[in-house]
Each structure stands twice: as structure tokens, then as C-alpha cells.
C-alpha positions as YAML, in Angstrom:
chain: A
units: angstrom
residues:
- id: 1
  name: MET
  ca: [-55.66, 32.35, 37.68]
- id: 2
  name: THR
  ca: [-54.63, 29.22, 35.82]
- id: 3
  name: GLN
  ca: [-57.44, 26.98, 34.67]
- id: 4
  name: GLN
  ca: [-57.58, 23.64, 36.49]
- id: 5
  name: PRO
  ca: [-57.51, 20.55, 34.23]
- id: 6
  name: LEU
  ca: [-60.66, 18.52, 33.83]
- id: 7
  name: ARG
  ca: [-61.04, 15.57, 36.20]
- id: 8
  name: GLY
  ca: [-63.12, 13.43, 33.86]
- id: 9
  name: VAL
  ca: [-62.60, 9.66, 33.56]
- id: 10
  name: THR
  ca: [-61.84, 8.65, 29.96]
- id: 11
  name: SER
  ca: [-61.82, 4.88, 30.59]
- id: 12
  name: LEU
  ca: [-62.03, 2.37, 33.45]
- id: 13
  name: ARG
  ca: [-60.68, -1.19, 33.50]
- id: 14
  name: PHE
  ca: [-60.64, -3.96, 36.10]
- id: 15
  name: ASN
  ca: [-57.58, -6.16, 36.41]
- id: 16
  name: GLN
  ca: [-57.77, -9.84, 35.49]
- id: 17
  name: ASP
  ca: [-59.19, -11.13, 38.79]
- id: 18
  name: GLN
  ca: [-61.30, -7.99, 39.35]
- id: 19
  name: SER
  ca: [-59.60, -7.23, 42.67]
- id: 20
  name: CYS
  ca: [-58.45, -3.80, 41.42]
- id: 21
  name: PHE
  ca: [-59.48, -1.28, 38.82]
- id: 22
  name: CYS
  ca: [-57.66, 1.58, 37.15]
- id: 23
  name: CYS
  ca: [-59.00, 4.84, 35.78]
- id: 24
  name: ALA
  ca: [-57.52, 6.72, 32.84]
- id: 25
  name: MET
  ca: [-58.28, 10.37, 33.55]
- id: 26
  name: GLU
  ca: [-57.69, 13.88, 32.31]
- id: 27
  name: THR
  ca: [-55.45, 14.26, 35.35]
- id: 28
  name: GLY
  ca: [-53.46, 11.04, 34.93]
- id: 29
  name: VAL
  ca: [-54.07, 7.54, 36.29]
- id: 30
  name: ARG
  ca: [-55.73, 6.33, 39.49]
- id: 31
  name: ILE
  ca: [-55.58, 2.72, 40.76]
- id: 32
  name: TYR
  ca: [-58.04, 1.41, 43.34]
- id: 33
  name: ASN
  ca: [-58.43, -1.73, 45.39]
- id: 34
  name: VAL
  ca: [-61.97, -3.15, 45.21]
- id: 35
  name: GLU
  ca: [-62.44, -4.56, 48.72]
- id: 36
  name: PRO
  ca: [-61.87, -2.63, 50.81]
- id: 37
  name: LEU
  ca: [-62.35, 0.24, 48.37]
- id: 38
  name: MET
  ca: [-59.28, 2.43, 48.59]
- id: 39
  name: GLU
  ca: [-56.76, 4.12, 46.35]
- id: 40
  name: LYS
  ca: [-53.62, 2.04, 45.82]
- id: 41
  name: GLY
  ca: [-51.61, 4.39, 43.66]
- id: 42
  name: HIS
  ca: [-51.66, 7.12, 41.05]
- id: 43
  name: LEU
  ca: [-49.69, 8.71, 38.23]
- id: 44
  name: ASP
  ca: [-50.01, 12.49, 38.13]
- id: 45
  name: HIS
  ca: [-50.66, 14.67, 35.11]
- id: 46
  name: GLU
  ca: [-47.08, 15.92, 35.28]
- id: 47
  name: GLN
  ca: [-45.84, 12.34, 34.83]
- id: 48
  name: VAL
  ca: [-48.12, 10.99, 32.10]
- id: 49
  name: GLY
  ca: [-50.41, 13.81, 30.94]
- id: 50
  name: SER
  ca: [-54.06, 13.06, 30.22]
- id: 51
  name: MET
  ca: [-54.69, 9.38, 29.49]
- id: 52
  name: GLY
  ca: [-56.98, 7.60, 27.05]
- id: 53
  name: LEU
  ca: [-56.48, 3.99, 28.16]
- id: 54
  name: VAL
  ca: [-54.81, 2.14, 31.01]
- id: 55
  name: GLU
  ca: [-54.61, -1.61, 31.61]
- id: 56
  name: MET
  ca: [-53.21, -3.41, 34.66]
- id: 57
  name: LEU
  ca: [-51.35, -6.72, 34.68]
- id: 58
  name: HIS
  ca: [-52.96, -8.48, 37.66]
- id: 59
  name: ARG
  ca: [-51.62, -6.72, 40.80]
- id: 60
  name: SER
  ca: [-48.13, -6.23, 39.43]
- id: 61
  name: ASN
  ca: [-46.09, -3.09, 38.83]
- id: 62
  name: LEU
  ca: [-46.74, -3.16, 35.05]
- id: 63
  name: LEU
  ca: [-49.27, -0.86, 33.37]
- id: 64
  name: ALA
  ca: [-50.12, -0.41, 29.68]
- id: 65
  name: LEU
  ca: [-50.71, 3.26, 28.87]
- id: 66
  name: VAL
  ca: [-52.22, 4.97, 25.82]
- id: 67
  name: GLY
  ca: [-52.39, 8.74, 25.60]
- id: 68
  name: GLY
  ca: [-55.66, 10.58, 25.11]
- id: 69
  name: GLY
  ca: [-57.88, 13.27, 26.54]
- id: 70
  name: SER
  ca: [-57.38, 16.99, 26.24]
- id: 71
  name: SER
  ca: [-53.66, 17.28, 27.10]
- id: 72
  name: PRO
  ca: [-51.88, 14.00, 26.32]
- id: 73
  name: LYS
  ca: [-48.17, 13.51, 26.88]
- id: 74
  name: PHE
  ca: [-48.10, 10.26, 24.91]
- id: 75
  name: SER
  ca: [-49.48, 9.38, 21.48]
- id: 76
  name: GLU
  ca: [-52.79, 7.63, 20.90]
- id: 77
  name: ILE
  ca: [-51.12, 5.35, 18.35]
- id: 78
  name: SER
  ca: [-48.65, 3.88, 20.87]
- id: 79
  name: VAL
  ca: [-48.93, 1.46, 23.78]
- id: 80
  name: LEU
  ca: [-46.36, 2.21, 26.46]
- id: 81
  name: ILE
  ca: [-45.50, -0.28, 29.22]
- id: 82
  name: TRP
  ca: [-44.89, 1.49, 32.52]
- id: 83
  name: ASP
  ca: [-42.87, -0.32, 35.22]
- id: 84
  name: ASP
  ca: [-43.63, 1.43, 38.48]
- id: 85
  name: ALA
  ca: [-41.00, -0.59, 40.34]
- id: 86
  name: ARG
  ca: [-38.13, 0.98, 38.40]
- id: 87
  name: GLU
  ca: [-36.23, 3.74, 40.13]
- id: 88
  name: GLY
  ca: [-36.19, 7.25, 38.76]
- id: 89
  name: LYS
  ca: [-38.31, 10.38, 38.94]
- id: 90
  name: ASP
  ca: [-38.59, 11.03, 35.21]
- id: 91
  name: SER
  ca: [-41.29, 9.22, 33.24]
- id: 92
  name: LYS
  ca: [-38.67, 8.00, 30.75]
- id: 93
  name: ASP
  ca: [-37.10, 5.95, 33.54]
- id: 94
  name: LYS
  ca: [-40.35, 4.03, 34.04]
- id: 95
  name: LEU
  ca: [-41.14, 3.26, 30.40]
- id: 96
  name: VAL
  ca: [-39.74, -0.15, 29.45]
- id: 97
  name: LEU
  ca: [-41.57, -1.10, 26.22]
- id: 98
  name: GLU
  ca: [-43.34, 0.63, 23.34]
- id: 99
  name: PHE
  ca: [-45.64, -0.70, 20.62]
- id: 100
  name: THR
  ca: [-46.36, 1.86, 17.89]
- id: 101
  name: PHE
  ca: [-48.90, 1.64, 15.06]
- id: 102
  name: THR
  ca: [-50.19, 3.84, 12.26]
- id: 103
  name: LYS
  ca: [-53.71, 4.21, 13.70]
- id: 104
  name: PRO
  ca: [-55.12, 4.91, 17.18]
- id: 105
  name: VAL
  ca: [-55.09, 2.09, 19.74]
- id: 106
  name: LEU
  ca: [-58.61, 1.40, 21.02]
- id: 107
  name: ALA
  ca: [-58.04, -1.39, 23.55]
- id: 108
  name: VAL
  ca: [-55.25, -3.33, 25.26]
- id: 109
  name: ARG
  ca: [-55.47, -6.71, 27.03]
- id: 110
  name: MET
  ca: [-52.59, -8.27, 28.96]
- id: 111
  name: ARG
  ca: [-51.67, -11.64, 30.41]
- id: 112
  name: HIS
  ca: [-48.43, -12.81, 31.99]
- id: 113
  name: ASP
  ca: [-47.10, -14.03, 28.64]
- id: 114
  name: LYS
  ca: [-49.06, -12.13, 25.96]
- id: 115
  name: ILE
  ca: [-50.42, -8.71, 25.09]
- id: 116
  name: VAL
  ca: [-53.30, -8.07, 22.68]
- id: 117
  name: ILE
  ca: [-53.63, -4.65, 21.02]
- id: 118
  name: VAL
  ca: [-56.83, -3.66, 19.25]
- id: 119
  name: LEU
  ca: [-57.14, -1.12, 16.44]
- id: 120
  name: ARG
  ca: [-60.33, -0.20, 14.64]
- id: 121
  name: ASN
  ca: [-60.00, -2.91, 11.97]
- id: 122
  name: ARG
  ca: [-57.08, -5.03, 13.15]
- id: 123
  name: ILE
  ca: [-55.87, -6.98, 16.18]
- id: 124
  name: TYR
  ca: [-52.23, -7.71, 17.05]
- id: 125
  name: VAL
  ca: [-50.96, -10.38, 19.48]
- id: 126
  name: TYR
  ca: [-47.42, -10.23, 20.91]
- id: 127
  name: SER
  ca: [-45.42, -12.32, 23.34]
- id: 128
  name: PHE
  ca: [-44.89, -10.41, 26.57]
- id: 129
  name: PRO
  ca: [-43.03, -8.99, 28.44]
- id: 130
  name: ASP
  ca: [-39.54, -10.40, 27.73]
- id: 131
  name: ASN
  ca: [-38.32, -9.83, 24.16]
- id: 132
  name: PRO
  ca: [-41.76, -9.15, 22.68]
- id: 133
  name: ARG
  ca: [-42.43, -10.74, 19.29]
- id: 134
  name: LYS
  ca: [-45.48, -10.43, 17.08]
- id: 135
  name: LEU
  ca: [-47.20, -13.80, 17.14]
- id: 136
  name: PHE
  ca: [-49.94, -12.98, 14.66]
- id: 137
  name: GLU
  ca: [-52.36, -10.32, 13.45]
- id: 138
  name: PHE
  ca: [-55.73, -10.43, 11.76]
- id: 139
  name: ASP
  ca: [-58.37, -8.14, 10.32]
- id: 140
  name: THR
  ca: [-61.72, -7.55, 12.02]
- id: 141
  name: ARG
  ca: [-64.96, -5.89, 11.09]
- id: 142
  name: ASP
  ca: [-65.26, -2.18, 11.90]
- id: 143
  name: ASN
  ca: [-64.80, -1.92, 15.68]
- id: 144
  name: PRO
  ca: [-64.81, 1.83, 16.47]
- id: 145
  name: LYS
  ca: [-64.82, 1.40, 20.26]
- id: 146
  name: GLY
  ca: [-62.46, -1.55, 20.51]
- id: 147
  name: GLU
  ca: [-64.91, -3.36, 22.75]
- id: 148
  name: ARG
  ca: [-65.23, -6.71, 21.02]
- id: 149
  name: THR
  ca: [-62.02, -8.50, 21.98]
- id: 150
  name: GLN
  ca: [-61.12, -10.29, 25.20]
- id: 151
  name: ILE
  ca: [-58.70, -12.93, 26.42]
- id: 152
  name: ARG
  ca: [-59.38, -15.46, 29.16]
- id: 153
  name: ARG
  ca: [-57.87, -18.67, 30.55]
- id: 154
  name: CYS
  ca: [-59.75, -21.90, 29.83]
- id: 155
  name: GLU
  ca: [-58.60, -25.24, 31.27]
- id: 156
  name: GLY
  ca: [-54.99, -24.12, 31.38]
- id: 157
  name: ARG
  ca: [-55.09, -22.44, 27.95]
- id: 158
  name: ARG
  ca: [-55.49, -18.82, 26.99]
- id: 159
  name: GLN
  ca: [-58.18, -17.90, 24.51]
- id: 160
  name: TRP
  ca: [-59.14, -14.78, 22.62]
- id: 161
  name: THR
  ca: [-62.53, -13.90, 21.26]
- id: 162
  name: GLY
  ca: [-63.44, -11.21, 18.77]
- id: 163
  name: GLN
  ca: [-65.82, -10.21, 15.99]
- id: 164
  name: ARG
  ca: [-65.03, -10.65, 12.31]
- id: 165
  name: GLY
  ca: [-68.34, -10.36, 10.45]
- id: 166
  name: ARG
  ca: [-71.68, -8.68, 10.90]
- id: 167
  name: SER
  ca: [-73.14, -11.31, 13.21]
- id: 168
  name: GLU
  ca: [-70.20, -13.63, 13.77]
- id: 169
  name: ARG
  ca: [-67.80, -14.18, 16.61]
- id: 170
  name: MET
  ca: [-64.41, -15.87, 16.45]
- id: 171
  name: ARG
  ca: [-62.51, -17.79, 19.09]
- id: 172
  name: GLY
  ca: [-58.89, -18.91, 19.05]
- id: 173
  name: ASP
  ca: [-56.23, -20.54, 21.23]
- id: 174
  name: LEU
  ca: [-53.21, -18.48, 22.29]
- id: 175
  name: ALA
  ca: [-51.41, -21.33, 24.03]
- id: 176
  name: SER
  ca: [-49.80, -22.90, 20.96]
- id: 177
  name: THR
  ca: [-49.05, -19.79, 18.92]
- id: 178
  name: LYS
  ca: [-45.70, -19.25, 17.22]
- id: 179
  name: PRO
  ca: [-44.49, -16.09, 15.49]
- id: 180
  name: GLY
  ca: [-46.15, -15.70, 12.11]
- id: 181
  name: THR
  ca: [-48.72, -18.45, 12.66]
- id: 182
  name: SER
  ca: [-52.36, -18.55, 13.71]
- id: 183
  name: SER
  ca: [-54.45, -21.15, 15.53]
- id: 184
  name: ALA
  ca: [-57.25, -21.31, 12.95]
- id: 185
  name: PRO
  ca: [-60.08, -19.66, 14.90]
- id: 186
  name: PHE
  ca: [-63.57, -20.96, 14.49]
- id: 187
  name: THR
  ca: [-66.75, -18.91, 14.06]
- id: 188
  name: ILE
  ca: [-70.03, -18.87, 15.97]
- id: 189
  name: ASN
  ca: [-73.01, -17.42, 14.10]
- id: 190
  name: ALA
  ca: [-74.52, -15.63, 17.06]
- id: 191
  name: HIS
  ca: [-77.04, -13.05, 15.81]
- id: 192
  name: GLN
  ca: [-78.87, -11.87, 12.70]
- id: 193
  name: SER
  ca: [-77.89, -8.23, 13.27]
- id: 194
  name: ASP
  ca: [-74.61, -6.59, 14.27]
- id: 195
  name: VAL
  ca: [-72.90, -7.83, 17.43]
- id: 196
  name: ALA
  ca: [-72.81, -4.92, 19.91]
- id: 197
  name: CYS
  ca: [-70.79, -6.54, 22.69]
- id: 198
  name: VAL
  ca: [-69.19, -9.85, 23.56]
- id: 199
  name: SER
  ca: [-67.69, -11.15, 26.79]
- id: 200
  name: LEU
  ca: [-66.01, -14.31, 28.09]
- id: 201
  name: ASN
  ca: [-66.44, -15.48, 31.66]
- id: 202
  name: GLN
  ca: [-63.25, -15.60, 33.74]
- id: 203
  name: PRO
  ca: [-62.53, -19.33, 33.19]
- id: 204
  name: GLY
  ca: [-63.12, -18.85, 29.45]
- id: 205
  name: THR
  ca: [-65.73, -21.61, 29.27]
- id: 206
  name: VAL
  ca: [-68.73, -19.46, 28.30]
- id: 207
  name: VAL
  ca: [-69.05, -16.56, 25.85]
- id: 208
  name: ALA
  ca: [-71.99, -14.15, 25.95]
- id: 209
  name: SER
  ca: [-73.07, -11.69, 23.28]
- id: 210
  name: ALA
  ca: [-75.76, -9.16, 22.51]
- id: 211
  name: SER
  ca: [-76.75, -7.62, 19.19]
- id: 212
  name: GLN
  ca: [-77.34, -4.00, 18.22]
- id: 213
  name: LYS
  ca: [-81.08, -4.57, 18.60]
- id: 214
  name: GLY
  ca: [-80.42, -5.17, 22.29]
- id: 215
  name: THR
  ca: [-83.27, -7.64, 22.84]
- id: 216
  name: LEU
  ca: [-81.45, -10.99, 22.90]
- id: 217
  name: ILE
  ca: [-78.44, -12.11, 24.94]
- id: 218
  name: ARG
  ca: [-77.03, -15.50, 23.95]
- id: 219
  name: LEU
  ca: [-74.54, -17.66, 25.85]
- id: 220
  name: PHE
  ca: [-72.42, -20.32, 24.10]
- id: 221
  name: ASP
  ca: [-70.10, -23.05, 25.30]
- id: 222
  name: THR
  ca: [-66.60, -22.17, 23.99]
- id: 223
  name: GLN
  ca: [-65.59, -25.81, 23.52]
- id: 224
  name: SER
  ca: [-68.65, -27.31, 21.85]
- id: 225
  name: LYS
  ca: [-69.94, -24.03, 20.31]
- id: 226
  name: GLU
  ca: [-73.44, -25.04, 21.46]
- id: 227
  name: LYS
  ca: [-75.90, -22.38, 22.59]
- id: 228
  name: LEU
  ca: [-76.47, -22.75, 26.34]
- id: 229
  name: VAL
  ca: [-79.21, -20.20, 26.95]
- id: 230
  name: GLU
  ca: [-81.00, -17.28, 25.33]
- id: 231
  name: LEU
  ca: [-82.15, -14.33, 27.42]
- id: 232
  name: ARG
  ca: [-84.54, -11.59, 26.36]
- id: 233
  name: ARG
  ca: [-84.41, -8.04, 27.64]
- id: 234
  name: ALA
  ca: [-87.76, -6.46, 28.45]
- id: 235
  name: TRP
  ca: [-88.93, -3.27, 26.72]
- id: 236
  name: GLY
  ca: [-88.22, -0.24, 28.89]
- id: 237
  name: MET
  ca: [-85.11, -1.74, 30.42]
- id: 238
  name: CYS
  ca: [-82.52, 1.05, 30.71]
- id: 239
  name: GLY
  ca: [-85.07, 3.45, 29.20]
- id: 240
  name: GLY
  ca: [-85.98, 1.41, 26.13]
- id: 241
  name: LEU
  ca: [-84.12, -0.86, 23.74]
- id: 242
  name: ALA
  ca: [-80.78, 0.78, 24.35]
- id: 243
  name: THR
  ca: [-77.71, -0.70, 22.70]
- id: 244
  name: PRO
  ca: [-75.91, -2.85, 25.29]
- id: 245
  name: CYS
  ca: [-72.30, -1.90, 25.81]
- id: 246
  name: HIS
  ca: [-70.94, -4.41, 28.33]
- id: 247
  name: LEU
  ca: [-71.57, -7.95, 29.53]
- id: 248
  name: THR
  ca: [-69.92, -9.40, 32.61]
- id: 249
  name: ARG
  ca: [-69.99, -12.93, 33.95]
- id: 250
  name: GLY
  ca: [-68.13, -14.01, 37.09]
- id: 251
  name: TRP
  ca: [-66.01, -17.04, 37.84]
- id: 252
  name: ASP
  ca: [-68.73, -19.47, 38.93]
- id: 253
  name: LEU
  ca: [-71.77, -17.28, 39.46]
- id: 254
  name: PRO
  ca: [-74.99, -18.16, 37.61]
- id: 255
  name: GLN
  ca: [-75.74, -14.48, 37.05]
- id: 256
  name: ILE
  ca: [-74.89, -12.30, 34.10]
- id: 257
  name: CYS
  ca: [-74.72, -8.52, 34.38]
- id: 258
  name: LEU
  ca: [-75.65, -6.19, 31.49]
- id: 259
  name: HIS
  ca: [-75.50, -2.43, 31.43]
- id: 260
  name: SER
  ca: [-76.25, 0.03, 28.65]
...
């Protein structure tokens, strides 16, 4: 008997409006609609191997793929853009772009005109998808899980947020970028200890962060940099002072969701 491949999920990502989510799995890729909850499509292990990361571009036919897991077909140092609308049965017929680096890719974020690729100590921003050009790159503090960078739209502009120092967060404007230039990001001194996670709301007007201590969650206005509110997690939440790993804030909802 041949041993069946593992069916574990290596990563899960919602699309930009959270109407779909995609799962990178040991058996390939699965894409689901949120409401009603149903599978919308899949890429089998024979097509893409085991996957480490997958990112959707809204509800389009474009996917960003990064190899990973126990039996990858693609490298963990490359981001491959898969166009599911292209004809052809072979995976090579579907691959339209490739971004290759010298170190593993830990996160990918896409918009209609830009793609952000996160390594452990560096972030790259490219124009996308036609004739991709590197717009700029910058160093970050050690980011082993690639969880501290996001891009959102704010009042017609696209913004990125990330972590540079021990307790600092940066924010920049992607709307006016040109190849080889940067938009002079500013810094918010958010916490006294390491930043564990950071998240922008969908409009990009509010940024939330939590530190490694896990007790305080702070929300800041992205335009004025003023602190809006400070929340404290109670002892015993999630089994003690666990390190928070994700913050989510909706379009207009007054709630913030934290899980550890």
C-alpha cells in the first residue's frame, strides 16, 4: 500500500474583502466561499505539490503560491503567480510570473496594482501584475513568521504597515511610489516590549497592535498617529498570558477580534 499524503493545513488566508479564504495544504490548495460556506476550487497535489503559502487577489483567477510542506513542487524562496484562467493542463501553462529571492518567503500580500513580499528581515514592494518592477525594499527587525506586514486602502490610497524596531511600527503610502524611491514612512512608538502582531482595519484608518507580553492592545489613528484606545486582556484569557498572534478589525464594526 502507498502511504497517503498528510492533509494538514500549512496556512490560511482570507482575500481582501474576506468573502473567500484559501488554504495551503499538504495536498495542494483549497479555495472556499465564506457565505454560503462552500468550496469554490482547488489545485491538486499533482499540480502544485504541498504548499506553504497561498494568497488570493480578491475573487480573481490570480493566486500567489509559495512551496512548502513535506513534498513541495515549488521552492520556498520563490513566489509564483498562478493564472487559473489560462488554458492548459500542465502547471507550467498556468504560471505567469515568478519572484525569486535568496531566503525563504514568509508572507505575500497583493492588491490590483502592487505585490508585497516579506522575508525574515526584508520587505520588497513591486508593481503588479503587468511588467512588474521593484518599487522599493527596506530592512525590518527579525520577523520569523512574516506576520507583521499588511497593506490596506485608506481614503483612496494604499498603505503598508510593518515593524522596524523592538517596539516600533512604521506606516507608508504606496500610492505615490516610483521605482527606487520610498515614501518616507513614519514611526509609532507603540509598546515598551516587542510587538507580537499588528493589523490594519480594512479602510486603513486604524492600526491595532499587541506586544509579546500580551496584556495591552493599542489602537492608533493612521493619519494623526494619535492613540485612540487601549485595551487590557484579562489574566487567564486563552489559558493565561499567551502571546497574541492575530488581530482583526472589520470595515466599520466597533469590535476587535484577538486570538492566540
